[in-house]
PAVO-997592 format. One record per residue: x, y, z of N, C-alpha, C in turn. Coordinates in steps of 0.05 Angstrom, whole numbers, plus 5000, padded with zeros to 4 digits. Last residue first. Layout:
% PAVO-997592
XYZXYZXYZ ...
This chain:
% PAVO-997592
550550274579551350514558549150644551 549650214649549050164622550150364604 554349984701552450214687551950164654 552749364731554249514718552849764706 548749064758550549184773552649354760 545148924718546648714734549148834749 545449534694544449284689546249064701 543150224697544950024707543849764705 539750524674542150664679544450494694 534550544629536350394647539050514649 528750914632531450944626532850764642 521950774614524250784631526950844617 515050884611517650854597519850884619 509750464638511550684640514150664623 506749984639506950114613508850394614 504850034704504849874683505050044658 508850504741506350414734506550214710 513950674791512950534765510350484765 516450794839514951014826513850914796 519050334855516950434871515150644862 523450214824520850084818518950204837 528950394835526850564819524050444815 531949784824532150044836530050204819 530549324793531349304824532149554837 526449034748527349304759527749244788 528548444711526548614729528148844737 528748134650530048354665528148514683 528947414640527247674641529247874657 532146974644532547184620531047404623 527446524666530046594663530946764639 521546814682522746624668525846714670 515846904733518646994719519646754702 511446644750511046914741513747014727 513246244809512046264783511746584777 516846284852515946014842514746024817 522146624873520046644857519346364847 524746784939524446544916522246594900 528147354956525247214956525747014934 532747635006532047514980529547374980 533447895050534648035029533847905000 530947605093531047895099531848045070 527547075054529547185079529547465076 523046605038523946825038525846885060 519746134987521946175012522646495011 515946394942516346164961517846234985 511046784908513546784926513646494942 508946924843508446744867511346734880 507147534810509147294814508247134842 505247924754504247824782506147584785 508548484730508348184729507748074755 507749044689507548944716507348624710 513049284645510449134649510549004675 516649844619516349664641513249514639 520649984565518450014575518049784597 525849894541525250144551522450224564 525449354524525749554504525049844516 522849164583522849054553522849304536 522848964646523449214630523749054602 517948814698519948734677520048934655 516648884763516749064741518948924719 512548464805515248574800514748724770 507848344859508648434829511448504831 503047974894505948084893506548114864 496648154924498247984905501048114906 493348444953494848234970496848094949 491148884930489548614932490848434946 495049254931492849274950491149034950 501648954927499449064918497049064936 508048974943505548844951503649014939 513948774901512248994914509748854920 520648604898518148514898516148694913 525548814902524648834875521748754879 527348744955526249014946524849054920 529648244953526948234966525948524958 532348014889532448194919529748224926 531147304872531147604867531447744895 532046694851532146834872532547144864 529446074824529946354815530046514842 533945484836531445624839531845944826 536344874843536545094829533945214830 538844534905536744574885536944854870 542744554942543544424917541444464898 541944724993542644924976543244804948 541444315029539044465025539544665004 546144125043545143995020542344145010 547544415088549244485067547544395039 543244675138544144445123545444475093 544945285169543145155147544844905140 545145775221546045515207543945425192 547846365246545346215231546246015214 550246675308550446515282547946425271 553447165345550947025340551346895309 558547025393557947155365555346995356 560746725438558346905438557447065413 567546745421565646635436563446815440 569546955354569946985384567346865398 572646945298570346785309570546765340 577447135279575347335287572747175299 580846705273581246855294578547015302 579746095247578646355240578646505266 581545535215581945715238581445945227 577544975192579345155188579845295215 570644915197572544795187574845035187 567144835258567444995238570444905224 562544395291565044485287565544625261 556444435329557544435298560344545299 551444195368554144295365555444265338 544744335383546444185365549344315362 539444285429541944405421543744225403 532844205406535144075414537444235409 526844515434528644515411531344375425 522244695460521944465441524044455421 522745115497523145175468522344945449 521844825548520745125540520245145509 524744355542521644315547520444625540 529644115502529044385518526244385520 531643505505529843705492529343885510 537743195503535643285519534143485507 542243015473540042835476537842965492 545443445425544943395451542243245457 548943155372546243265378546143215413 555443355349553543185360551143295367 557843615303559543435319557443265334 556843775233555543705260557043525280 561344195203559943915206558743895232 562044775158562744615184561144345180 564145375130563245115125563944955152 561546025133563545865137562045605135 560446715115559346465115561446245118 559547375137561447165125559846885130 558747865167557747875136559247645124 559647915217561847945201561247945174 554447865237555948125245558848135230 552347385216551647665210552947895212 554846815197555647055218554947305212 553046215180552846505173553346655197 555045595159554745755185554846055173 552544975131553345275125552745455148 554244315145552744545150554144805139 554143615135555443895128553744105133 553743145189552443255168553643525161 556142895230557642895208556343035187 550042715266552942735269554442715240 544143025238545942805248548742865249 538143275222540543345231541943095245 532843125210534843205185537143265194 530443035261531042815241532642895218 529443575277531843425288532043175272 524843855265526743855243529543685252 521643875308520343805281522643725259 524444105348523843795348523043695318 529144555321526444495330526344165330 535844695344534244555326531444495335 540545195362537945045371536144975345 547645135360545145235349542745075361 554045245376552045105382549445265378 560345195343557845335348555845175360 567645185354565245075354562745265356 574045095327572245255332569045165330 578344595361576944695341574844935347 580945165387581144945365580544695375 580645505427580245645401580445405381 577945435494579645325472578545465450 578045915547576245775526578145715504 578946005617580645975589578045825571 578946415672577646235651578646235627 582446485736582546515706581246305689 580246415789582246615782582246665749 576046305833575946325805577546495793 578646025890578346295877578146195845 579545615923576645635919576445905900 585045555928583745385911581145425905 586246275932586846005938585445805923 588746975946587546765930587846485943 589147635964589147375971587347175955 591848115918589648005931590247725941 596548265887595948385916593848255930 593748275823596248255840595648385869 586848065822589048265814591148205835 581947605794583047725818585947895806 579547345753577847405776579347495798 578747425682580647435704579347485728 576447095623575947275648578147235668 578546855577575846975576575047185602 583846755539582646835565580246995563 584246245489583746515494582946555526 589045705483586045825481586446115482 591245035506591645275487588845405482 591144775574590344785542590945025534 592644865624592644565614592244555582 597145325649594845275630594844995620 598445405716599645355689597245275675 600245795767597545695755598745665725 604245625829604045705802601145625790 604145415879604245725879604345825851 604944895872602244985878602045255876 610544885859608644825837605444905847 612645005909613045155889610945155864 610644535940609744795947610145015923 613344145913610444145910609344415917 618744285927617944325897614844325895 618444195981618744465971618144525943 617643685982615843825997615744115982 622743475962619843425948617943625958 625843676000626143775976623843725961 624143396043624243666050624443796019 625542826024622642916030622343226033 631342896022629742825995626742896002 632242976075633043176058631343136031 630742426096629642726107629842946086 634542126072631342096068630042356075 639042316094638642346066635642286060 638742186151638642476142638242556110 638641626144636341776155636542036144 643941556126641841466106639041576117 646841766169647141886141644541806123 645641376209644941676212644941826185 647940966188644940966191644041236190 653241066186652141006165648841066165 653841166241654441406224652941336199 653640626262651840816270651841096252 657740386237655340306229653140526239 661940666265661840696234659140596221 661540476317660940776310660540826279 662039936307659640036318659040316312 667439946295665639866277662939936282 670140116342670040296320668240206299 668739716379667539986383667540166359 672139346353669539296355667739526361 677439506360676639496334673539486335 680439876409678339656406677039656379 683840236426684840096399682339876394 679540726452681740546455682140396426 676941296469677041126453679740946455 676341726503675841456517675941236498 675942196471678142166492678341886506 671142086448673642026430676142036451 667442206482667741926476670341886466 668042756484668442606507668942336502 666642876433669442946444669742796468 661442716429663542566415666042626423 659343126465659242826471661242666457 660143556430661443536454661443256469 656843406388659443386385661143436409 651743396417652643136402655743176398 651243936422651243796445652643506438 651044136372653344196386653644006408 646143896355648643846341651243896356 642744166387642943886390645543786376 643744696368644144626397644844326401 641544626318644444686324645044656350 636044496331637844316315640844366321 634544996352634144736371636044546355 635245356313636945386334637145116350 631545126276634545126267636345166294 626845236308627344976303630244936296 627045806310627245686329627745366327 626045876254628945976267629145826291 620845696247623045556234625745606247 618246076281617945806289620645626276 619146526253620446486281620446226288 616046406205618946456203620646426231 610946346229612346116217615246126215 610146876243610546666265611746446254 609747086192611847186206612146956232 604946846174607746786161609846856179 601147006210601946726213604646706197 601147546193601847486222602847176223 598647476140601447586144602547516170 593747236155595847096141598647216143 591947306223591747386197593947196182 592047266281591247036262591147076236 593047786301594847576305594447326287 591748236248591048106270593347876274 595448786218594748526219593848416245 592749446234595149266235593948966235 588249676184588849656212591349436210 586649676131587449936142588849926170 584349196120587149246112588049516121 579549216142581449026157584149096145 577049626111577349646138579349496153 577449326063578349596064578849666095 573648916076576548876070578449106074 569149196079570149066101572849036101 568649326025568649546044569749436070 567948845998569948975993570749226014 563048676025565448516029567848676021 559549046003560149036031562748916038 560148935948560949175957561449195985 557648395952560348465942561348685951 552348555965554148385986557048415977 550848855923550848965949552848805968 550748425881552548655883552748795906 546748085906549648005901551448215900 542548445903543548325929546548245926 541948465848542148695863543348635891 540747915834543048105822544048335840 536147865859538247725867540647825859 532848235828533248255858535548135868 532947975780533848225780534948305811 530147495791533147475784534647765783 525347715808526847545826529947535817 523747885755524148075776526047985800 523347435723525647645717525947825745 519347205753521547095752524347305745 515247585735515947535766518747395769 514747505682515647745695516547745721 512846925686515547025674516747295682 507447095708509546955724512246945710 505647385665506047515690507747365708 505147015627506947265623507547395648 501546655647504446545644506246805642 497047005651498046885677501046775675 496047045597496547255613498147185640 495246515579497346655573498246875586 490246445611492246265618494846405604 487146825587487446865617489846715624 486246655536487846905542488746935571 483546195545486446145532487946435537 478946395562480746195580483246205569 477446665517477646815543479346645561 476546265480478446485475478946635498 472745925506475145835497477246045494 468346325505469146165528472246065524 467846475453468446675471469846545494 466245955430468246105421469346285438 461045865459463545675459466045835451 458246275444458846245472461346045475 457846165389459146425399459946415427 454845705387457745725378459245965385 449845945411451545705423454545705415 448446315370448846365396450646175415 448045975327449846195324450146265353 443845625342446345515337448445725335 439745985348440545835374443545745369 439046195296439646375316440846255342 437245915252440545905256441246065281 431946035243432645785252435945745260 428746655263431346525249432146265259 421846645259424346635279426546495263 418847005209419046805231421346815248 420147045140418447145162418946935184 426247265102423947105112422547175136 429747615078427247715079425147495089 435047485076433647405055430347465057 437747685118437947865097435947735070 437347265155436147505161435847705136 440046865129436946835132435947105137 445147115129444147025101440847005107 446147095185445947355169444247315145 446246525195444246725208443746975193 450746375162447546275160445446455173 454846645190454146705161451246595155 454346445240453646715237453146795208 456445945231453845965242452846245238 461446075215459745915194457045955203 463746285260463446475235461446315213 463645855295461746095299461646245276 467345535268464145425273462645655276 471745845271470445775245467745675245 472545815328471946105314470746015285 472945325340470745425352470345695334 478145225311475345105303472945225311 481345575340480945605314478345475302 480745335393479845605387479345695359 483344875378480644865387479245145386 488545045368487044925345483744885353 490345195410489545405391488045295369 487244905468489444935447488545115427 486444775538485144895513487544975494 488144555583487344335562486444535537 488644945620491044825610490444665585 484945235651484645235622487145115605 485144995703482445125693482545085663 491044925714488844745719485944755707 492745435695493545185681491544955688 490545775734489745805703490445545691 493345545779490145585778489245575748 498545645762497645365772494645365771 498246235766498846065738497745785743 497046335817495246465797495846255769 502046155839499146015851497146075826 505546475817505446185811503046055818 504046975839503746935813503646635803 505746855892502846895885502246875858 511146775887509546575896506646595891 512747265868513047065847511046845861 511747595914510147645890510147405872 516047375947513047325952511347355931 520547515913519947205914516947185928 519948065921520147955890519147665896 520748115976518448205962518048075935 526047925980523847785994521047875983 528948305949528847985941526547895954 528248725980527048705956526748465943 530848556028528048636029526748626003 536048566006534848286014531848336015 536749115994537048895973535348635982 537149316048534749356028534449186006 541249016066538848996077536549096060 545549236033544648976032542248886044 544949746047544449686018544049416016 546849726098543949826094543249766064 551949606088550449426102547649476099 553650046061553649816046552049596059 554050406103552350456080551650206065 557950156135555150166149553050216126 562550206105561349916113558249936120 562750726105562450616076561150306086 564150836157561650956146561150786120 569050576163567050466170564150536162 572350966129571950706120569650536134 571951396165570751376136570451126125 574151186212571151286213569851286187 579451146191577850886200574850966201 580551666183580551486162579251236169 580451856237578851976215578551776192 584651566261581851516268579851626247 589451346211588351556230585551456236 591950696203591050956190589951116214 598150376225595250386223594350656213 603450036211602750336210599950326207 605349406247605049596224604149856230 606749026287606249316297605549526274 607648576261605148586277604748846286 612848656234609948606219607448666235 616048736277615548976259613048896242 615748236302615348466317614448706297 617847946261615347886268614148136282 623248176257621348166230618548116242 625047956311624948256300622748286279 625047416300623347526317622947876315 628647346259626047276255624047426275 633547566284632347696263629547656254 633947166326633847436334632347606309 634946716293632446716311631847016319 639946826271637546826254635046806268 643046806318642547066305640047056286 642746236328641546436347641246716337 645046076286642446006289641046216308 650546236295648946316270646146286273 651645926340651446236340650346336319 651545436320649445476342649045806342 655845416287652945396273651045486292 659945486323659345686304656645686293 659344986348659145226362658445456342 660444656306657544646316657144896333 666144756302664144806278661544816287 667844566352668244876339666544926319 666844036353665544186368665744506360 670143896309666843866307666044066324 674843936332674544146310671344106303 674543546374674843826384674244026358 674843116341672343146356672343456366 679943156321677943176303674943216317 682743066370683143326356680843336333 681242536383680842806403680743016388 683342276346680342256347679642536367 688842326353687542426328684442416331 689642066401689642396403688842476376 688341556393686441686410686741986405 689641406325690241376352687941576369 686241026270687741266282688241246317 685040596237685540556265687140806279 683640656185686440706191686740646220 678440456188680240356167683240416175 675940776231675640466225677840346209 676941286214678041166239677940856241 674341316165677241346164678441236190 669041246185670541046166673341066165 668341696215668241456228669641206211 669142086176670842046203670841816214 664841946144667341946135669441946155 660542066182661141796169663741756156 661242596189661442436209661842106200 660342786137662942846147663442656175 655042646127657042556112659742566122 652242916166652242656171654442496151 653343486147654543406174654843066179 650443396101653243476100654643376122 645243296124646443116107649443136104 644343776150644243566166645643286151 643844116104646044166124646443916141 639043926083641643886068643843916084 635444066124635943796118638743746101 635844586120636644466145637444216139 633844736067636644776077637644646102 628644516076630444366054633344416061 626344896115627044586118628644446100 627045356086628645316110628845006116 623345236044626245296037627945246058 618745166073619544946063622444986049 618145726092618645506110619545236098 617645996042619946026058620145786078 613746026006615345746008617645756025 611146496010609546266020611246006021 614146815981614646836014613146596025 613046895931614846685941615446655970 606046955919608147105931610746865942 604246605860603546695884606346805896 602546715793604346605811603746735839 600046525726600146675752601946575771 601046255680599246485677599546655702 605345895643605246005668603646245667 603445425592604445705600603645755625 601344935578603644925592604845205601 598345165517598344985538601244955551 598545885506599145595498599145435522 593646415495595846305509596246025498 591447055477591746795469594046695482 587347485515589947425506589947125497 582547635537582447685504585347555497 584647915596582647835580582747855550 591547755609589447955607587147815592 597347475648595247475628593047715629 600347415693601647425664599747485639 601247685751598847605736599947645708 604247515818604247595788602147485772 602247515864604547675864605047725831 597447375912597847335882600247595876 598647065972598147295959598647295929 595246415981597146625988596546875973 594445695979593245985986595546155988 595045215923595545305950594345585955 593445195871593244945891593745015917 589845705840592245585854591645355870 585045565787585445675811588445555824 581245595722583845515741584145715764 576545285684576945505705579445415721 575045205614576345085640576745335657 571844935556572345185574573145105602 572644725493573044675518573044945534 569745005451569844715450570644615476 565445565464568145415468567745115464 561045755414561445695436563945545439 557346255376559946115379560246025404 550046095378552246275383554846095375 543846065336545546005359547946175361 538645825297540046065308541845965330 537445535233537745505261539445705274 533245565178535445705191535345645218 531045255118530645245151533645345164 532645705069531345455077531145515107 535945975013533646035030532345765041 539145814971540445894995538645995019 539145424917537345484940538745574963 543245744865542945544885540845604906 539446004814541546034834541145794850 538146254748537546034767540446024785 536346944734538146704731537146494751 534347574705533547324722535247094716 538248164709537347914692536547664711 536348754733537848534738536548304723 536649484728535349244722537549004731 534650154752536949904750535649644745 532150764720531950464738534350314734 529151364715531851184713531650974734 523351484675524351444704527251274701 522951974622523151654633524451664659 520152614637522452454626522152184637 513752814613515552724639517352574626 512953434571513153114575514752994602 508853974587511453884587511553554591 503754164547504354034572506853904568 501454814526502754564520503454414546 497555334502497855174524498954904517 500355884466498755624462499555404487 499556564469500956344475499056104474 496957014463497556914438499056614440 499257294521497857364498498857174472 498856884578500856994557498957044532 495056654612496156954614497557044593 495256104602492956284591493656594595 499855944624499955984597497856134587 498555924675500356094668500556174640 494655454671493855724679495755954670 498555054656496555154639495355414645 501955024701503155114673500955184653 498254854736499855104740500455204716 497054304711495254514716496054794716 502354084713501154124689499154314687 503154064769505054214757503854264728 498753694782498753964792500254134777 500353234755497953374746498253634758 505253114787505453164758502853314745 503053044834504553294835504953354803 499752634825498152844833500053104829 503852204816501752314795500252554799 506252214865507852254845505852384822 501651994899503152254905504552374881 501251504877499151674873500151954875 506151264887505651284858503451514856 505751224941507851414930507551494899 501250894945501251154956503251364943 503650434929501650514912501250854921 507450324969508550374942506450514925 504350235013506050475011507150504985 501649754999499850005001501550275000 
C-alpha cells in the first residue's frame, strides 16, 4: 500500500504542475498551452537467473568454546604475578600466574636444614670410616672431635642470630602502621552504608519472591482450569461460529418471516468460542505475569549479590587499614619464620651437644676395633636417615612451588580474570577462565520437528551476520535432551579451518549444506512489491518499457525472495526505481546487473 501511495502522490504532483503551467499559459497573449512531457524514470535492472537454493530452514545459535576450563592455584597466598589479560591467546603449559614466593620460605628453610644435616652426617660417616680403616690413635680422634665442637658452636651462634632476626621481623610485621581515626571512621561509614544496601536488597528480594509465589499460584490455577485449551480448538470454535453467523445473516437478509432457525446455533457457537478464547487468554496472561515475576526475582538477586560484594570490599578495606590480627595470613607467616628459626636453633644446639659428647667419647676411645665398627655403622644409619629427610624436604619444597604457580592445561583465549595482583587467592578462587580456540564450535537450537534432518557428520553452512561471512562446518553431536520450554535440541557444529575473528558469543545462523543444491529463481526482496489486493508484483523491462508481472513467492529471507511462478530465466526485472513505476511506463536503464548501462 505504501508503494501505491507513492505512485499516487507522484501522479498528483505531475497533474498539479501541468495545471499550474496551463493557467500561467493562459495569461500569455497568443501563447498556446502545452504540457511538458515527463522524462523516463531512471531504473536499474537485473537479469533473472537460476541460483542455488540458499533460503531454507535456519537454526540460530552462538559461537561456543569447545573446551572451557576455570583455573585456581593449588595453594593459598598473595597473588604476586598475573601474566595474562582478558582476550589474550595462550598456549598449553604456559605459566599464567604465581603466588608470593614468601609462601615457600618454611619449606626452603626445612630443605636447607635437611641438606645441612646430610653434609654433617656425611662428614661424620667419613670420619668414622677413616677411624675404622686407619685405626687412628686416640689423640687424632680427640683433635677431630674438638674441630667438630668448634664447627657446631659456630653453627649454633648463627642459628641464634637468625632467630633474633625472625623475632624482630615478626614484631615489625605485627606493629604495622595504622591509619588515622578519621580514616577508620570514613571506612566504617562505607561499611555501614553497604550493610544498609544489603538489607534493602534482601527486602527487595523477599518481596519479589513473595510476589512470584502469588503469581505461581495464579498460573497453577489457570493451568488447572484452562491448560487443556489449544489454539486448534479456538480456531475450530471460531470457524464454527463464523459459519453459523454466516447462515444466520443470510437468513436475515433473505427477508424470511418468523424466527431465524440459525439463531440458537449461532448463539451457542458464539458462547463456546468466547469461552475458549477468554480461557486461553487468561492462561497466557498468567504465564506472562509469572515470567515477569521470575525476571524480577533474578534482578533482585543480582542487586543483592552486588550489594554483598560491595560490603565485602568495604569490610576488606577496614581490615586492610588496621595492623594485621594475630591470626591473619601475614601474622601467621611471620610466626612461621620465627618457628623455623627456633627449630634451626634447636637443631644446632642438639648438634653442638652431640659434638661435645663425641669429644668426650673420643677421649675414651681405645684400640678396640669392635667399638670403631659400631661407630661406623651408626654413622652410616644416621647418614641414610638424614638423606631420606633431605629428599622428603626437597619434594615438599617442589610441591609448594608448583602449588604456587597456575599453569594452563590447554591452548586458547582468556575469557575472564577473577583477581588482581596483591589480593589473597586460594583453591576456591575462580582466578582465570580459558576457552579453547581449536576446533571452533557453534551451538544452535534445532526444533523437534527438524531434528530428524540433522545427524553427526552432516555438512552445515554457518553464517555470521555481524561479520557478513559464511563458513563450512559439520555436526559434531546432537544433545540428547529436549528443551521443554522451546521444544528445541541444542546441536554442536565444528567449523572447518582456523578463524581468529570467530569469538565466543557471536550470533550465528546455520543451514544444512544440502538444502542449497536445488536450482531456483532468487530475486532481491526490494524488487517485489505488494499490491492492494494482496498479490505480489515485479516490473519487467522490455525495450525501455516496464510491464507489471504478478508473481508467486516461495521461501523468503530478509534480502532475497524465491519466485516460484511469474518469471522466466532471462527476464530483466527492475531492482531500483520500481516504487514510482506503473504498468506501461517508459524507463531509462542506467545500470544492468550491477554495471552502468551504455
